[in-house]
C-alpha positions in Angstrom: 31.7 10.8 25.7 30.3 13.5 27.7 32.1 13.5 31.2 29.0 15.4 32.6 25.2 15.5 32.2 24.5 17.9 29.3 21.3 20.0 29.5 18.9 21.2 26.5 20.6 23.9 24.7 24.1 23.5 26.7 27.0 24.1 24.6 28.8 20.9 23.4 31.7 22.3 21.7 32.8 25.8 20.4 35.4 26.0 17.8 37.2 29.3 17.2 37.3 30.9 13.6 40.9 30.3 13.5 40.7 26.8 13.7 38.5 26.1 10.8 40.1 25.6 7.4 38.4 27.7 4.5 39.0 29.4 1.4 40.8 32.0 3.2 43.0 29.6 4.9 44.0 28.4 1.6 44.5 31.7 -0.1 46.7 33.3 2.8 49.2 30.1 2.4 52.0 29.7 0.0 48.6 28.5 -2.3 47.8 31.7 -2.5 49.7 33.1 -5.5 49.3 30.0 -7.6 45.4 30.1 -7.3 45.1 34.2 -7.4 46.7 33.7 -11.2 45.6 30.7 -12.6 42.6 31.1 -15.2 40.0 30.2 -15.1 39.6 30.8 -11.5 39.9 27.6 -9.5 36.3 26.8 -7.6 36.5 27.1 -3.9 36.0 23.5 -3.7 39.5 22.9 -5.6 41.1 24.9 -3.7 40.0 23.2 -0.7 40.7 19.7 -2.4 44.3 21.0 -3.7 45.2 22.2 0.3 44.6 19.3 1.8 46.6 17.0 -0.9 49.5 19.8 -0.6 49.4 19.7 3.2 49.0 15.6 3.7 52.3 15.2 1.4 54.1 17.8 3.4 53.8 15.3 6.5 55.5 16.6 9.5 56.1 19.6 8.3 52.6 20.7 7.9 51.0 22.8 10.6 48.3 20.6 10.2 49.4 17.1 10.5 47.3 16.8 13.7 44.2 17.1 11.9 45.7 15.2 8.9 46.4 12.4 11.2 42.8 11.9 12.5 41.5 12.1 8.9 40.8 8.4 7.4 43.0 7.0 5.0 40.1 5.7 3.1 36.3 6.2 2.7 33.6 4.3 2.3 31.2 7.0 0.0 29.7 4.7 -2.8 32.4 6.6 -5.4 35.0 4.7 -3.8 33.6 1.5 -3.8 34.7 -0.9 -6.7 32.4 -1.3 -9.5 31.1 -4.9 -8.7 30.0 -3.7 -5.2 28.7 -0.3 -6.7 26.0 -2.8 -9.0 25.0 -4.3 -6.1 23.2 -0.8 -5.0 19.6 -0.1 -5.5 19.1 1.5 -8.8 18.5 4.9 -7.8 21.6 5.0 -5.6 23.5 3.4 -8.1 22.5 6.0 -10.5 23.6 9.0 -8.1 27.1 6.6 -7.5 27.6 7.0 -11.3 27.0 10.9 -11.7 29.3 11.5 -8.7 32.2 9.7 -9.9 31.4 11.3 -13.2 31.7 14.6 -11.4 34.9 13.8 -9.3 36.5 12.3 -12.5 35.7 15.6 -14.5 37.0 17.8 -11.9 40.2 15.3 -12.0 40.8 15.8 -15.8 39.6 19.5 -15.9 42.6 20.6 -13.0 45.7 18.7 -14.1 47.1 21.7 -16.0 46.3 23.8 -12.8 48.2 21.0 -10.3 50.9 21.4 -12.9 51.0 24.9 -12.1 51.8 23.9 -8.7 55.4 21.9 -9.8 57.3 24.5 -8.2 56.7 23.8 -5.0 57.2 20.2 -5.0 60.7 18.2 -5.8 58.7 15.1 -6.8 57.1 14.9 -10.1 53.1 16.8 -9.7 51.5 13.7 -11.2 52.8 11.3 -8.4 51.1 14.0 -5.7 47.7 15.3 -7.0 46.6 11.6 -8.4 43.3 11.0 -9.1 43.2 8.6 -6.1 44.7 11.5 -3.7 42.0 13.8 -5.1 39.5 11.5 -4.4 40.2 11.2 -0.9 40.5 14.8 -0.7 36.8 15.4 -2.3 35.5 12.9 0.1 37.3 14.4 3.0 35.5 17.9 2.1 32.0 16.2 1.1 32.0 14.2 4.5 33.1 16.7 7.0 32.5 20.2 6.2 30.3 22.4 8.2 28.2 25.0 6.4 29.3 28.9 6.8 27.5 31.8 5.4 28.7 32.2 1.9 32.1 34.3 1.0 33.3 35.8 -1.7 37.0 35.5 -2.8 37.5 37.3 -6.3 40.4 34.9 -7.2 37.7 32.0 -6.9 34.7 31.4 -9.5 31.3 32.1 -8.6 30.4 28.8 -7.2 29.2 29.0 -3.6 31.9 29.2 -0.8 29.8 27.8 1.8 32.5 24.9 3.4 34.7 24.9 6.0 36.7 21.7 8.0 36.3 21.8 11.3 38.8 20.1 13.2 37.6 17.7 16.2 34.0 18.8 16.1 34.0 16.6 12.8 34.8 13.8 15.3 31.0 14.0 16.5 29.1 10.7 15.0 25.6 11.3 13.7 22.3 9.9 15.3 19.0 10.2 13.8 17.3 10.7 17.2 19.5 13.4 18.4 18.4 17.2 17.7 21.2 19.9 17.9 21.6 23.4 17.0 25.0 24.1 15.1 26.0 27.7 13.4 28.5 29.9 13.4 28.3 32.5 16.0 28.9 36.0 14.7 29.7 38.1 17.9 31.9 35.3 19.3 33.8 34.2 16.1 33.3 30.6 16.6 31.5 27.5 15.1 28.9 26.5 18.0 27.1 23.4 18.5 24.5 22.9 21.1 22.5 20.1 22.2 18.6 20.7 22.1 17.9 17.1 23.2 20.1 16.8 26.3 22.9 13.7 27.1 23.6 11.7 30.2 27.0 11.7 31.9 29.5 8.7 30.2 27.2 8.7 26.9 28.5 9.1 23.5 27.5 12.6 22.3 25.6 12.2 18.8 25.2 15.2 16.5 22.3 15.3 13.8 23.3 15.8 10.1 20.0 16.1 9.0 16.6 14.0 8.6 18.5 12.0 5.8 17.3 8.4 4.7 19.8 5.7 4.4 20.5 5.9 0.8 21.2 9.3 1.4 23.9 9.1 4.4 25.4 6.2 2.5 26.2 8.3 -0.8 27.3 11.5 1.3 28.9 10.1 4.2 29.8 6.8 3.6 27.7 4.9 6.5 24.1 3.6 7.0 22.2 4.0 10.4 20.5 1.2 11.8 16.9 2.0 12.7 16.5 4.9 10.8 13.3 6.9 11.6 14.0 8.4 8.1 14.9 5.3 6.2 12.7 4.7 3.0 12.7 3.0 0.1 12.2 4.4 -3.3 9.8 3.2 -5.7 10.9 3.7 -9.9 9.1 4.8 -12.5 9.5 1.3 -13.6 7.8 -0.5 -10.7 5.5 2.0 -10.2 3.7 0.9 -13.2 4.7 -2.6 -13.3 1.3 -3.9 -12.0 -0.7 -1.7 -13.8 -3.1 -2.6 -16.8 -1.0 -2.2 -19.7 -4.1 -1.6 -22.3 -4.9 2.0 -20.3 -4.7 4.0 -23.1 -4.7 7.0 -21.1 -1.5 5.9 -19.1 0.8 8.3 -21.2 -0.8 10.9 -20.3 -1.3 10.0 -16.4 2.5 9.8 -16.2 2.6 12.8 -18.1 0.6 14.6 -15.4 2.4 13.3 -12.3 5.8 14.6 -13.9 4.5 17.8 -14.3 3.7 18.2 -11.3 6.0 16.6 -9.4 4.9 13.1 -8.2 7.1 11.1 -10.2 10.3 11.2 -8.2 10.7 10.5 -4.7 7.7 7.9 -4.2 8.8 5.7 -1.1 7.7 3.4 1.3 8.6 3.8 4.6 8.1 2.8 8.3 4.3 3.5 8.5 3.6 2.5 4.9 3.5 3.8 1.1 4.2 7.5 1.5 1.5 10.0 0.8 3.2 10.7 -2.4 3.3 7.3 -3.4 -0.7 6.7 -2.8 -1.5 9.7 -4.6 0.3 9.2 -7.9 -1.2 5.3 -7.6 -4.7 6.6 -7.0 -4.0 9.0 -10.2 -3.2 5.8 -12.2 -5.4 3.4 -11.0 -8.6 6.2 -12.4 -11.1 4.8 -14.4 -11.9 6.2 -17.8 -14.7 7.8 -16.6 -13.3 9.0 -14.0 -10.2 10.3 -15.8 -11.4 14.2 -15.4 -11.0 14.1 -11.9 -7.6 14.0 -11.7 -6.8 17.3 -10.3 -8.8 16.4 -7.0 -6.7 13.0 -6.8 -3.5 15.2 -6.8 -5.2 17.7 -4.0 -5.8 14.4 -1.9 -9.4 14.2 -2.3 -11.2 10.7 -2.4 -12.8 9.8 -6.2 -14.4 6.3 -5.3 -14.1 3.3 -3.3 -12.9 1.7 -6.0 -10.3 3.8 -6.5 -8.9 3.7 -3.2 -9.2 -0.5 -3.0 -7.2 -0.6 -6.6 -4.3 1.4 -5.6 -4.4 -0.1 -2.2 -4.1 -3.8 -3.9 -1.0 -2.0 -6.5 0.7 -0.7 -3.7 1.1 -3.9 -1.7 1.8 -5.8 -5.2 4.9 -3.3 -5.5 5.5 -3.6 -1.6 5.9 -7.6 -2.2 8.0 -7.4 -5.3 10.6 -5.0 -3.6 10.6 -7.3 -0.8 11.6 -10.1 -3.0 13.9 -8.1 -4.9 15.6 -7.2 -1.4 15.8 -10.5 0.0 17.3 -11.7 -3.8 19.7 -8.7 -3.4 20.8 -10.2 0.1 21.5 -13.5 -1.1 23.7 -12.2 -3.8 25.7 -10.4 -1.8 26.1 -13.4 0.7 27.3 -15.1 -1.9 29.9 -12.6 -3.4 31.3 -12.3 0.6 32.4 -15.8 0.0 33.9 -15.4 -3.5 35.4 -11.8 -2.8 37.2 -12.0 0.4 39.2 -8.6 -0.3 35.5 -7.0 -0.5 34.2 -8.3 2.5 34.0 -4.7 4.2 32.6 -2.8 1.6 30.0 -6.0 0.9 29.4 -5.3 4.5 28.1 -1.9 4.2 26.1 -2.8 1.2 24.2 -5.9 2.7 23.3 -3.6 6.0 21.7 -1.2 3.5 19.5 -3.6 1.8 18.8 -5.3 5.2 17.3 -1.8 6.4 15.1 -1.6 3.6 13.9 -5.2 4.1 12.8 -4.2 7.3 11.1 -0.8 6.2 9.3 -2.9 3.5 8.2 -5.7 5.8 6.6 -2.9 8.1 4.9 -1.5 5.3 3.8 -4.7 4.0 2.1 -5.2 7.6 0.8 -1.7 7.8 -1.0 -2.3 4.1 -2.2 -5.7 5.4 -4.0 -3.9 8.2 -5.4 -0.9 6.0 -6.5 -3.4 3.6 -8.3 -5.2 6.2 -9.8 -2.2 7.7 -11.1 -1.1 4.2 -12.9 -4.2 3.9 -14.3 -3.5 7.3 -15.1 0.3 6.9 -14.4 2.2 3.7 -14.8 5.8 4.9 -12.0 5.7 7.3 -9.8 5.6 4.0 -10.9 9.3 3.3 -7.4 11.2 4.8 -4.0 10.7 3.6 -2.4 9.8 6.7 -4.3 6.4 6.7 -1.1 5.0 5.5 2.2 7.4 4.9 2.5 10.8 6.3 5.7 11.6 3.9 
């Protein structure tokens, strides 16, 4: 909370370089000699995770104890959720969660020999300290709280980008998609600085912005959902994209191939203002009549091919939107039933429920926009000539 009004451009926080926890911090520590001699060279991420686990184990003996005490004991990122809860996530998010989990598990398996080499530093068996749960906690700490620094090069570490630093106290600032800040390391002052770009009234909570992320990205990377997020969107999968298109279209495979080759098969979304321009463009190409197929390049450039193509693509967009609305409502019912049956998972399920509720709101807004545009189209077809009619992303 700000004790005084903050003007645009005013400093929120300036954190000295000595307070940042970086790979340099790790290498200067007691772990440095073990990291330096280990082959293959550990990654910057592994170095940070190892230090966090080791320092947390040290307890009162750790110089970083004040920082470690304010870190979450557990995280709510999907990679930490129970499998039965992960199964309730949207398909795209579920797939990314499973990729993340496989990545962390692979990291743990590949590093067990390195952890074993640290045994001389500890009295307790190394497996009891560097367990999978301990590594997962450390990985989530870095993934959710690290700030970006310009790439550094430590000869004893692998070639992976070394750009992460943990910033005690600074990472207590919460995210809001409605504020703007400027955040960077100041080479002159040797401090990591955050300045507000939107101001803040006295006694208001001071927020920063992690970036223009949709709610699925926020949940995946940071473990929370932002209500009324202006960047919220609902993703349309490839299967759903073609669900309401004629199965007799002999050119469908070619159309899909064209969309894939030109990057129009991913990141197709519905937002607060309706279907995105990318989604509508993909649908217009998929809805091209056989005799108009040679015009596909013009479609990707945003040109109007025909009134019939415009109307058909809008009709399909409406059907997809209503399908996703029904799917979201059904998932909310499933989550609600599971909350009654699995009391121990209520907090995890509440997070998933919040995500689905926000997606439902986005789809309802999209459905209203589509209905309005469809009505306008019937009254005045020429109004559909430019991409911004529905969707701006």
